[in-house]
N, C-alpha and C positions, 0 to 999 in steps of 0.2 A: 641594860646591858642580858640582863636574863633575860626580860619581855621582850627585848629585840632577838634573840638566841629562839625564843619562841615563837617569834611571828614568823622569822626565815625559813627554821626546820616546819612548823605546819605547813605555810602556803607550798614548798616544796612538797613537802608531803600532795596535797592535794592537786600542783602543778602536773606531777610522775603519774596521780592515778587518772587522771584526764590522760595524759601524753603516751605514757608507757602501757603496754598489754599485759604486763606483767609488772611485780613489783622491781624485778630484776635486770640487771644490763651485766651481760657476761659474765653470770654467777653470785655478781656483788647485790645484793639485797637492799636496794637504796630507800624500798620504805620503810621496813625495820626502822633501817639507820635514823630514818627523820622520825619516825612516830616513838622510839626510845626517845631523842632528843627533845624532842617536843612533850612527850610524856615527864622525862625527868625536869625540862625547865617549868612547867605547870605545877607539877608537884611543890617544887621550890618557891614560888610564886605564893602559891598559898598559904606554907609553912612560916615563911617572912611576910607578909601581909597581914596571917590570918582572916583571910578572906572567907565570909560565911558560903556554906555550901546549900545546891538546891536539895533540901534532903528527898522528895517527893521522887527526881527523876533520879538522883542515888538509889534510894529503893528500889525503883523499876529497870534499872540498871543489875544490880546484884541481883534481882529476882531475876531477873532474864540468864545473867551467867551462870546462877544455880542449878537453872532448871536444863538448862545446854549440858553442865557438867556431870548432870543426871544419867542423862543421855548419854555421855560419852564414857560414864562407868557401866551403863548396860551394854556398848558395843565391845566393851573389854569384855565382859563376863558372857556373853554371846561365842566367843571364840573368833571375832574380827579380826583383819590385822592392823597389829598399834599403830603403823603408821599411816593408815586410812582413819582408823578413831580421830589420830591427832590432828591429819590436814582438814578434816572436816568440824572438827574445834575449833580450829583457829577460822577456818572458812566462814562457819555461823556468826563466830562474834567479829570477824572484819569489818561489818558496818558500825560497828561502836566505834571502832578506830578511828573512824573520821568524825563521829558524832560528840565522841567521848570527849575527845581533844580540842574541842574548838570552844572558844570563849570570847563573845563580842566586846567586854571590857578591855580586852590585849590585842583583838584585830576587827576591825571594824567591819561589817557587811558591805561596803563599797570594795575594800582591798580584797576579798572574799570572792565578789561575783566577780572583778576585772581577773583574778587568777586564775578564776573556772573561765570567762570566755575566752582568754589567750588560749590556754590549753585545749577546749574545744575547739576549737580556730585551727590551731598549731595541728593538731589531730588529722580533722578533717582536710584541711588542704594536703597534709601530707599523703594521706591514701589518696587524695583524687592527683595528684601530682602521680602518685608510684604508676596509678593505673593506665594515667595516659603514657606515661612512657615503656611502660608494660604494653600497650595498644600500638606504638610506631617503632617498637622493638629497638630501642634505647638500649632497656634493659630486659634481659628475660626471666618470668616468670620464675620458673626451677631456681636459678640464683637469687631472688629477691625473699624466696619460700625457706631456701635454705638461711639466708642473712638473719631472716626474723625468728627460726629456730635457734640460731646460735646466739644472737643477740640476746633473745628475751626467753628462751626457754619456752617458747609459743608456737603452737599451730593452729594459724586461724583455718577457718572454712571458707574453699574456695571452689569456682569450678566456672566455666565459661558464661557470660549471661550472654553475649552477640559474639559468637564466634568470628560472623564473617568481620567484625573491627577490632577482634581479639580484646573487646574486655570482657577483664576476669572480675569474679565476686571476689571482695573482701571484706570479712564479717567476722567481727571480735566482742569480747565481751565489751567493750570501751562504744561501742555504737549505742549502749541505752544512754549515756551521759549523751548522746548527740543528739537521742529522742529528743530529749528533755533541754536543749539549752536555745531553744528558742525565748525561752521564758529571760533567760539572763539576755537577750540581744535586744529585745522589745521592753524591755524594760525601761519604764522612764527615768531610774537614776543613770541610763547608760549613755552618756553624753558622748555619741558618734554621729558624725555626718547622715543625712538619710541614703548618700550612694554607696556608703559604708557598708551601713550594715542592710543593704539590699545584695552586696556582693557576696560579705560572709554568711547571708542566707542562702544566697544559689550554692556557696560551697557547703555549705550543711544539707540542701536536698540532694547536691550530687553525692555525700557521703552517706546520706540515708538510703539512695538509688546501689551504690554499690553495695551496700550491708545485702542486698537483697534478698529482707526478711521479714516477711510478710505480716509480722506479726509488731515489728518497731515503726514500719512506714504507715501502719493504720495509727500507730499511737503518736508518732510524727506528726501525723495530719492532725489527728484531735488537738495538740501541746499549740501546734502553729495557729491553731483558729482561735485558742484562749488568748494565745498572748498577743493578737494581731485586732482582736476584737478588742481591747484596752486602747488601743491609736486612737488619734483623732483624725476622720476620713470623711476630706474632701471632696465636692463633686471631680476638681482637677485629680485627685489620688485616683479617683476611682475610673477615670477615662485613661490615665496613665497604665493605671496595673489590666486593663479589661483587654488595650491593645498589646499589652507586653504578652500578658497570655495568649493572647491569638495567634502572636509572630510565634514565640514558643513549639505552640499547639500547633503548627505549621511544620516548622521543623522538627517537632518529631516526627511526625506523619512521615515526614520524606524517608526517616530512618528507622523505622517499622518499630522505634520503642513502644508506647503504647500497647500493641500488640503481644511484644513481651512482659509488660506489668502485667496485663490480662491475665496470660496466662501463669503467671507465676501465683494469682490467684484462682486461677481453676485447679478443683478435685480432680480433674480427670486428665490433671499435667502428669507425668511418669515424673518428673524432680517430687512435685509434693505426694504423689502416692508412695513413695520411697519415703520420703519425709514424716509425712503420717502414718506409715506402719512403725515405724520405730514408736511414735507415741503412742499408738493404737496396743501394741505388744505390751509396752511398759505399761499399761492401764490396766491391762487384765493382770498382768503380776501384782502388779499393787494391790490390786484390789484381794487378791492374794493374801499378800501380804498380811493386809490392814484386817481382815477376816484372824489372822493368827496372832495379832501383836497388836488386839486393839486395847490392852489396858495398861499393859510395860510399855513395850514400845521393844523393838528390834535393835536402837541405840544407833549412834551416828557407827558411819565406815561401813555401816549395812548394806550387803550389795549381794547382786549375783550376776560373774560374768556375760551371762548372756545376755543380758535385758539390758548392758552398757551401750551406749555408742562410743564414750571415752575409752581411750584405751589407756590414757593419763592419770585420769581422775575419776580412778574406777567404781568410785561410791557415787558420782553424781549424775541423774535421773533428768532430762529432758522437762520430764513435770513434777520439778522440783518443790512443788505444796502437796503433792500429793505422800511425794515421799520423804516429805516430813512427820505427817500424820504416820505412817507403820514405824517410821526408828524414833518419834518419841512418842507414839501411843495418844489414845485420844485425851487423857485426863492434861498432859503436861503441855501436846497442844494447843488449848481451850486458852489454857492459861497463860503461854505464850501470846496465844491471837488477842488477849484481854489486856497483856502489860504493854503491846503494840498499838492497842487502840486509847487504853491510859493517856501512852507518850503523846499520840497525836492530839488530843483532846486536852492536854497540858502543856502544850510547847506551841501547836499551830493555831492559828485564827479559823474557826467552824464558819465556812461559808461553800456555796455551791464547787465554785473553783477549786478551792483546798482540797476539798472534798475528794472532788474526780482526780485532781493529777494525783493524789495520795495513792488512792485506789489503782491508778494505772500504772503508778512504782512500784508498787506489789504486784500488780497483775501479772508482769513479765515475770512471775515463778512458775505461772502458770502453764506455760510451753516451753520454757527456757530458763537454766540454771543460772539463774543473774543475783539471786538470794544471798547466796555466801561468797561474799565479796566486796572491797574497800568501794567499789563502783556502787554499789547499792548505799552507803553509806553515801557515797558523797552527790548520789540524785536525791536522797534526803535531805542533805545540807543543802543543796540548790531549792529546794522547796521552802526549807526553812527563811532561804535569804528574803524568798516572795512573801512567805504566809505568816512568819513566825511571831506567836504571841505576846513573849517579853524577851525580843533580841538578849537584853543584858543577862537572862537569868540560861541561857542556854548551854551548855544542859545541865553542868552542875554546879556550875560558880554563881552566887544571887549578885546584886549591886556592889558593886565597890564606890569609894571615895573618889579615885580618877578612873576616868576612860580613854583611851586610846584612841585616835580617831585616826 
Protein backbone atom coordinates (compact mmCIF):
# COMPACT_ATOMS: atom_id res chain seq x y z
CA UNK A 1 0.00 0.00 0.00
CA UNK A 2 2.77 2.44 0.95
CA UNK A 3 4.78 1.52 -2.15
CA UNK A 4 1.71 2.05 -4.33
CA UNK A 5 1.12 5.46 -2.71
CA UNK A 6 4.76 6.36 -3.36
CA UNK A 7 4.53 5.29 -7.00
CA UNK A 8 1.34 7.28 -7.65
CA UNK A 9 2.52 10.44 -5.88
CA UNK A 10 5.97 10.51 -7.49
CA UNK A 11 4.73 9.79 -11.01
CA UNK A 12 2.07 12.48 -10.51
CA UNK A 13 4.79 14.92 -9.42
CA UNK A 14 6.78 14.05 -12.53
CA UNK A 15 3.75 14.33 -14.82
CA UNK A 16 2.74 17.75 -13.52
CA UNK A 17 6.34 18.96 -13.78
CA UNK A 18 6.08 18.32 -17.52
CA UNK A 19 2.52 19.58 -18.03
CA UNK A 20 2.02 22.44 -15.55
CA UNK A 21 3.71 25.80 -16.06
CA UNK A 22 4.08 26.03 -12.29
CA UNK A 23 3.37 23.70 -9.40
CA UNK A 24 0.10 25.48 -8.67
CA UNK A 25 -3.42 25.26 -10.05
CA UNK A 26 -5.66 28.14 -8.94
CA UNK A 27 -3.52 28.66 -5.85
CA UNK A 28 -3.25 24.99 -4.86
CA UNK A 29 0.37 23.84 -5.03
CA UNK A 30 0.07 20.29 -6.33
CA UNK A 31 3.82 19.76 -6.69
CA UNK A 32 4.41 20.37 -2.99
CA UNK A 33 1.51 18.06 -2.15
CA UNK A 34 2.81 15.19 -4.30
CA UNK A 35 6.41 15.78 -3.17
CA UNK A 36 5.34 15.67 0.49
CA UNK A 37 3.39 12.42 0.01
CA UNK A 38 6.31 10.90 -1.94
CA UNK A 39 8.84 11.89 0.73
CA UNK A 40 6.64 10.61 3.57
CA UNK A 41 5.99 7.31 1.81
CA UNK A 42 9.64 6.81 0.92
CA UNK A 43 10.75 7.56 4.48
CA UNK A 44 8.29 4.96 5.79
CA UNK A 45 9.62 2.41 3.27
CA UNK A 46 13.20 3.07 4.40
CA UNK A 47 12.30 2.53 8.05
CA UNK A 48 9.99 -0.46 7.61
CA UNK A 49 12.23 -2.38 5.23
CA UNK A 50 15.49 -1.31 6.86
CA UNK A 51 16.75 -0.44 3.38
CA UNK A 52 20.49 0.34 3.05
CA UNK A 53 21.34 3.85 1.88
CA UNK A 54 23.77 4.97 -0.81
CA UNK A 55 25.98 7.02 1.52
CA UNK A 56 28.07 8.60 -1.24
CA UNK A 57 25.02 10.21 -2.82
CA UNK A 58 23.62 11.08 0.58
CA UNK A 59 26.87 12.86 1.48
CA UNK A 60 26.78 14.77 -1.81
CA UNK A 61 23.15 15.79 -1.20
CA UNK A 62 23.83 16.94 2.36
CA UNK A 63 26.96 18.85 1.28
CA UNK A 64 25.03 20.62 -1.47
CA UNK A 65 22.19 21.56 0.87
CA UNK A 66 24.67 22.82 3.49
CA UNK A 67 26.44 25.11 1.02
CA UNK A 68 23.15 26.49 -0.29
CA UNK A 69 22.00 27.09 3.30
CA UNK A 70 25.20 29.04 3.97
CA UNK A 71 24.53 31.20 0.90
CA UNK A 72 20.97 31.82 2.11
CA UNK A 73 22.32 32.85 5.53
CA UNK A 74 24.65 35.35 3.80
CA UNK A 75 21.70 36.78 1.88
CA UNK A 76 19.86 37.43 5.16
CA UNK A 77 22.96 39.00 6.75
CA UNK A 78 23.39 41.32 3.76
CA UNK A 79 19.86 42.64 4.27
CA UNK A 80 18.06 41.23 1.24
CA UNK A 81 14.36 40.53 1.51
CA UNK A 82 13.59 37.34 3.42
CA UNK A 83 10.98 36.35 0.81
CA UNK A 84 13.56 36.59 -1.99
CA UNK A 85 16.12 34.59 0.02
CA UNK A 86 13.58 31.88 0.86
CA UNK A 87 12.23 31.68 -2.70
CA UNK A 88 15.68 31.32 -4.20
CA UNK A 89 16.71 28.83 -1.51
CA UNK A 90 13.74 26.65 -2.47
CA UNK A 91 14.49 27.24 -6.16
CA UNK A 92 18.12 26.09 -5.92
CA UNK A 93 17.07 22.95 -4.04
CA UNK A 94 14.14 22.22 -6.38
CA UNK A 95 16.08 19.84 -8.67
CA UNK A 96 16.82 17.68 -5.62
CA UNK A 97 13.09 17.16 -5.11
CA UNK A 98 12.92 15.12 -8.31
CA UNK A 99 16.31 13.43 -7.98
CA UNK A 100 16.13 12.69 -4.27
CA UNK A 101 12.64 11.19 -4.34
CA UNK A 102 13.16 8.73 -7.17
CA UNK A 103 14.27 5.13 -6.68
CA UNK A 104 13.95 2.40 -9.28
CA UNK A 105 13.57 -0.32 -6.65
CA UNK A 106 9.95 0.82 -6.33
CA UNK A 107 9.29 2.59 -9.66
CA UNK A 108 10.67 1.07 -12.83
CA UNK A 109 12.66 3.09 -15.35
CA UNK A 110 10.05 2.11 -17.94
CA UNK A 111 7.25 3.70 -15.90
CA UNK A 112 9.25 6.91 -15.53
CA UNK A 113 9.97 7.08 -19.26
CA UNK A 114 6.31 6.55 -20.18
CA UNK A 115 5.15 9.19 -17.70
CA UNK A 116 7.68 11.69 -19.05
CA UNK A 117 6.79 11.01 -22.69
CA UNK A 118 3.05 11.31 -22.03
CA UNK A 119 3.63 14.57 -20.11
CA UNK A 120 5.87 16.02 -22.84
CA UNK A 121 3.40 15.04 -25.57
CA UNK A 122 0.39 16.50 -23.76
CA UNK A 123 2.23 19.75 -23.02
CA UNK A 124 3.47 20.12 -26.62
CA UNK A 125 0.15 19.15 -28.19
CA UNK A 126 -1.71 21.59 -25.94
CA UNK A 127 0.65 24.42 -26.85
CA UNK A 128 0.42 23.73 -30.59
CA UNK A 129 -3.38 23.44 -30.40
CA UNK A 130 -3.71 26.71 -28.49
CA UNK A 131 -1.47 28.51 -30.99
CA UNK A 132 -3.61 27.15 -33.84
CA UNK A 133 -6.87 28.20 -32.17
CA UNK A 134 -5.48 31.68 -31.60
CA UNK A 135 -4.29 31.85 -35.22
CA UNK A 136 -7.76 31.03 -36.60
CA UNK A 137 -9.36 33.34 -34.00
CA UNK A 138 -11.35 30.68 -32.17
CA UNK A 139 -9.95 32.08 -28.93
CA UNK A 140 -8.22 35.40 -28.32
CA UNK A 141 -4.65 35.74 -27.11
CA UNK A 142 -5.55 38.14 -24.22
CA UNK A 143 -8.11 35.62 -22.91
CA UNK A 144 -5.59 32.77 -23.06
CA UNK A 145 -2.86 34.85 -21.42
CA UNK A 146 -5.24 35.85 -18.62
CA UNK A 147 -6.31 32.22 -18.13
CA UNK A 148 -2.70 31.05 -17.76
CA UNK A 149 -1.95 33.83 -15.29
CA UNK A 150 -5.04 33.05 -13.19
CA UNK A 151 -4.82 29.24 -13.36
CA UNK A 152 -1.06 28.73 -12.95
CA UNK A 153 0.13 32.07 -11.58
CA UNK A 154 2.53 32.29 -14.52
CA UNK A 155 3.32 34.92 -17.15
CA UNK A 156 4.86 33.25 -20.19
CA UNK A 157 6.91 35.20 -22.73
CA UNK A 158 5.18 36.00 -25.99
CA UNK A 159 5.32 38.13 -29.10
CA UNK A 160 4.13 37.84 -32.74
CA UNK A 161 6.14 35.31 -34.74
CA UNK A 162 4.22 35.47 -38.03
CA UNK A 163 1.83 38.45 -37.65
CA UNK A 164 0.16 37.81 -41.00
CA UNK A 165 -0.98 34.38 -39.77
CA UNK A 166 -1.46 35.55 -36.17
CA UNK A 167 1.03 32.97 -34.90
CA UNK A 168 2.35 33.97 -31.48
CA UNK A 169 5.25 32.88 -29.33
CA UNK A 170 4.50 30.70 -26.29
CA UNK A 171 7.66 30.29 -24.25
CA UNK A 172 7.83 28.77 -20.76
CA UNK A 173 10.39 27.00 -18.56
CA UNK A 174 8.82 23.63 -19.49
CA UNK A 175 10.20 24.03 -23.00
CA UNK A 176 13.56 22.87 -21.67
CA UNK A 177 11.98 19.45 -21.06
CA UNK A 178 10.71 19.28 -24.65
CA UNK A 179 14.23 20.03 -25.84
CA UNK A 180 15.47 16.72 -24.38
CA UNK A 181 12.30 14.67 -24.98
CA UNK A 182 13.63 13.07 -28.23
CA UNK A 183 15.81 11.00 -25.90
CA UNK A 184 12.59 9.39 -24.66
CA UNK A 185 10.80 9.18 -27.98
CA UNK A 186 13.60 7.45 -29.91
CA UNK A 187 14.65 5.20 -27.06
CA UNK A 188 14.73 1.51 -27.98
CA UNK A 189 12.60 0.69 -24.93
CA UNK A 190 9.76 2.93 -26.12
CA UNK A 191 7.58 0.49 -28.07
CA UNK A 192 5.58 2.76 -30.37
CA UNK A 193 4.85 2.48 -34.07
CA UNK A 194 7.02 4.50 -36.43
CA UNK A 195 4.01 6.54 -37.50
CA UNK A 196 3.18 7.48 -33.91
CA UNK A 197 6.81 8.40 -33.19
CA UNK A 198 6.92 10.53 -36.33
CA UNK A 199 3.69 12.33 -35.34
CA UNK A 200 4.90 13.00 -31.79
CA UNK A 201 8.25 14.26 -33.06
CA UNK A 202 6.50 16.71 -35.40
CA UNK A 203 4.51 17.97 -32.41
CA UNK A 204 7.78 18.41 -30.48
CA UNK A 205 9.26 20.34 -33.42
CA UNK A 206 6.26 22.66 -33.63
CA UNK A 207 6.37 23.17 -29.86
CA UNK A 208 10.04 24.13 -30.10
CA UNK A 209 9.25 26.45 -32.99
CA UNK A 210 6.61 28.21 -30.89
CA UNK A 211 9.10 28.69 -28.05
CA UNK A 212 11.07 30.85 -30.50
CA UNK A 213 14.17 30.42 -28.33
CA UNK A 214 17.43 30.41 -30.26
CA UNK A 215 19.25 28.49 -27.57
CA UNK A 216 16.57 25.81 -27.10
CA UNK A 217 16.12 25.29 -30.85
CA UNK A 218 19.85 24.63 -31.23
CA UNK A 219 19.84 22.25 -28.25
CA UNK A 220 16.78 20.48 -29.67
CA UNK A 221 18.61 19.90 -32.95
CA UNK A 222 21.65 18.50 -31.14
CA UNK A 223 19.57 16.18 -28.95
CA UNK A 224 17.53 15.04 -31.97
CA UNK A 225 20.69 14.14 -33.90
CA UNK A 226 22.12 12.22 -30.94
CA UNK A 227 18.81 10.40 -30.46
CA UNK A 228 18.19 9.52 -34.12
CA UNK A 229 21.81 8.37 -34.51
CA UNK A 230 20.97 5.30 -32.41
CA UNK A 231 18.27 4.14 -34.87
CA UNK A 232 18.89 1.63 -37.61
CA UNK A 233 18.62 3.51 -40.89
CA UNK A 234 17.94 1.61 -44.14
CA UNK A 235 18.04 2.93 -47.72
CA UNK A 236 14.25 2.94 -47.82
CA UNK A 237 14.05 5.05 -44.66
CA UNK A 238 16.66 7.48 -46.03
CA UNK A 239 14.63 8.01 -49.22
CA UNK A 240 11.39 8.51 -47.30
CA UNK A 241 13.05 11.02 -44.95
CA UNK A 242 14.70 12.83 -47.88
CA UNK A 243 11.47 13.27 -49.86
CA UNK A 244 9.55 14.21 -46.72
CA UNK A 245 12.10 16.92 -45.92
CA UNK A 246 11.92 18.21 -49.50
CA UNK A 247 8.13 18.50 -49.37
CA UNK A 248 8.28 20.17 -45.94
CA UNK A 249 10.95 22.54 -47.25
CA UNK A 250 8.79 23.58 -50.22
CA UNK A 251 5.81 24.13 -47.93
CA UNK A 252 7.85 26.21 -45.48
CA UNK A 253 9.36 28.32 -48.28
CA UNK A 254 5.87 29.16 -49.53
CA UNK A 255 4.97 30.63 -46.14
CA UNK A 256 8.30 32.39 -45.59
CA UNK A 257 9.01 30.57 -42.33
CA UNK A 258 12.73 29.88 -43.02
CA UNK A 259 13.36 33.64 -43.33
CA UNK A 260 11.61 34.19 -40.03
CA UNK A 261 13.81 31.53 -38.41
CA UNK A 262 17.02 32.94 -39.86
CA UNK A 263 15.98 36.42 -38.71
CA UNK A 264 15.70 35.02 -35.18
CA UNK A 265 19.39 34.10 -35.29
CA UNK A 266 20.63 37.35 -36.85
CA UNK A 267 22.43 39.61 -34.38
CA UNK A 268 21.16 42.65 -36.28
CA UNK A 269 17.49 41.74 -35.78
CA UNK A 270 15.79 44.29 -33.49
CA UNK A 271 14.13 41.57 -31.38
CA UNK A 272 17.50 39.90 -30.78
CA UNK A 273 19.16 43.24 -30.05
CA UNK A 274 16.57 43.99 -27.37
CA UNK A 275 16.96 40.52 -25.81
CA UNK A 276 20.77 40.50 -25.97
CA UNK A 277 21.05 44.05 -24.60
CA UNK A 278 19.49 42.87 -21.34
CA UNK A 279 22.03 40.07 -21.08
CA UNK A 280 24.89 42.40 -21.97
CA UNK A 281 23.80 44.85 -19.27
CA UNK A 282 23.50 42.05 -16.73
CA UNK A 283 26.97 40.80 -17.69
CA UNK A 284 28.59 44.16 -16.93
CA UNK A 285 26.68 44.39 -13.65
CA UNK A 286 27.67 40.87 -12.58
CA UNK A 287 31.34 41.43 -13.31
CA UNK A 288 31.16 44.34 -10.87
CA UNK A 289 29.26 42.24 -8.31
CA UNK A 290 31.71 39.34 -8.61
CA UNK A 291 34.64 41.68 -8.01
CA UNK A 292 32.95 42.91 -4.80
CA UNK A 293 31.94 39.45 -3.52
CA UNK A 294 34.72 37.16 -4.73
CA UNK A 295 35.19 35.22 -1.49
CA UNK A 296 32.07 35.33 0.69
CA UNK A 297 29.40 36.04 -1.91
CA UNK A 298 26.41 38.37 -1.73
CA UNK A 299 24.08 35.52 -0.72
CA UNK A 300 20.86 34.12 -2.13
CA UNK A 301 18.13 36.62 -2.90
CA UNK A 302 20.67 39.32 -3.76
CA UNK A 303 19.70 41.56 -6.64
CA UNK A 304 19.47 45.08 -8.00
CA UNK A 305 16.00 45.63 -9.54
CA UNK A 306 17.27 47.74 -12.46
CA UNK A 307 19.13 44.76 -13.87
CA UNK A 308 16.34 42.19 -13.62
CA UNK A 309 13.98 41.24 -16.44
CA UNK A 310 11.34 39.55 -14.26
CA UNK A 311 9.23 41.59 -11.86
CA UNK A 312 7.92 38.44 -10.16
CA UNK A 313 11.19 36.68 -9.24
CA UNK A 314 13.33 39.75 -8.68
CA UNK A 315 16.45 37.70 -7.88
CA UNK A 316 16.50 35.76 -11.18
CA UNK A 317 19.01 36.73 -13.86
CA UNK A 318 19.20 35.56 -17.49
CA UNK A 319 22.90 34.77 -17.00
CA UNK A 320 22.17 32.41 -14.16
CA UNK A 321 25.54 30.70 -13.76
CA UNK A 322 27.23 34.10 -13.49
CA UNK A 323 24.68 35.25 -10.94
CA UNK A 324 25.42 32.19 -8.81
CA UNK A 325 29.11 33.11 -8.75
CA UNK A 326 28.51 36.48 -7.10
CA UNK A 327 25.78 35.02 -4.86
CA UNK A 328 27.86 32.08 -3.62
CA UNK A 329 31.36 33.50 -3.94
CA UNK A 330 34.13 31.61 -5.75
CA UNK A 331 34.99 29.07 -2.98
CA UNK A 332 31.41 27.82 -2.47
CA UNK A 333 30.67 27.98 -6.20
CA UNK A 334 33.70 25.79 -6.98
CA UNK A 335 32.69 23.30 -4.28
CA UNK A 336 29.16 23.12 -5.72
CA UNK A 337 30.53 22.50 -9.22
CA UNK A 338 32.73 19.70 -7.83
CA UNK A 339 29.71 18.13 -6.10
CA UNK A 340 27.77 18.20 -9.37
CA UNK A 341 30.67 16.62 -11.29
CA UNK A 342 31.20 13.90 -8.67
CA UNK A 343 27.48 13.19 -8.67
CA UNK A 344 27.52 12.77 -12.44
CA UNK A 345 30.61 10.57 -12.35
CA UNK A 346 29.13 8.41 -9.58
CA UNK A 347 25.68 7.92 -11.13
CA UNK A 348 25.97 8.18 -14.91
CA UNK A 349 27.72 6.14 -17.57
CA UNK A 350 30.69 8.19 -18.69
CA UNK A 351 30.61 8.27 -22.51
CA UNK A 352 30.59 10.81 -25.34
CA UNK A 353 26.80 11.13 -25.55
CA UNK A 354 26.19 11.28 -21.81
CA UNK A 355 28.82 14.00 -21.32
CA UNK A 356 27.47 16.07 -24.22
CA UNK A 357 23.89 15.78 -22.96
CA UNK A 358 24.84 16.47 -19.34
CA UNK A 359 26.75 19.61 -20.34
CA UNK A 360 23.87 20.63 -22.62
CA UNK A 361 21.40 20.42 -19.73
CA UNK A 362 23.64 22.48 -17.44
CA UNK A 363 24.43 24.97 -20.22
CA UNK A 364 20.79 26.06 -20.11
CA UNK A 365 21.80 28.24 -17.16
CA UNK A 366 24.24 30.25 -19.27
CA UNK A 367 21.59 32.33 -21.03
CA UNK A 368 18.33 31.50 -19.21
CA UNK A 369 17.21 30.91 -15.60
CA UNK A 370 16.44 27.18 -15.78
CA UNK A 371 18.68 25.90 -12.99
CA UNK A 372 16.42 26.79 -10.05
CA UNK A 373 13.42 24.60 -10.87
CA UNK A 374 12.05 21.07 -10.70
CA UNK A 375 12.29 21.17 -14.50
CA UNK A 376 16.07 20.92 -14.13
CA UNK A 377 15.67 17.89 -11.85
CA UNK A 378 13.32 16.26 -14.39
CA UNK A 379 15.88 16.85 -17.17
CA UNK A 380 18.60 15.15 -15.13
CA UNK A 381 16.26 12.27 -14.33
CA UNK A 382 15.45 12.01 -18.03
CA UNK A 383 19.18 11.71 -18.74
CA UNK A 384 19.49 9.09 -16.00
CA UNK A 385 16.79 6.97 -17.66
CA UNK A 386 19.12 6.56 -20.64
CA UNK A 387 22.58 6.71 -19.07
CA UNK A 388 22.16 5.71 -15.42
CA UNK A 389 25.20 3.78 -14.20
CA UNK A 390 23.47 1.86 -11.42
CA UNK A 391 19.73 2.27 -11.74
CA UNK A 392 19.09 0.39 -8.50
CA UNK A 393 21.31 2.74 -6.52
CA UNK A 394 19.90 6.06 -7.70
CA UNK A 395 19.93 8.30 -5.85
CA UNK A 396 19.82 7.46 -2.14
CA UNK A 397 18.74 3.84 -1.73
CA UNK A 398 21.01 0.86 -2.41
CA UNK A 399 19.95 -2.61 -3.52
CA UNK A 400 16.88 -4.22 -2.02
CA UNK A 401 15.83 -7.85 -2.14
CA UNK A 402 12.58 -7.11 -3.94
CA UNK A 403 12.42 -4.89 -7.01
CA UNK A 404 9.18 -3.47 -8.35
CA UNK A 405 8.90 -3.56 -12.13
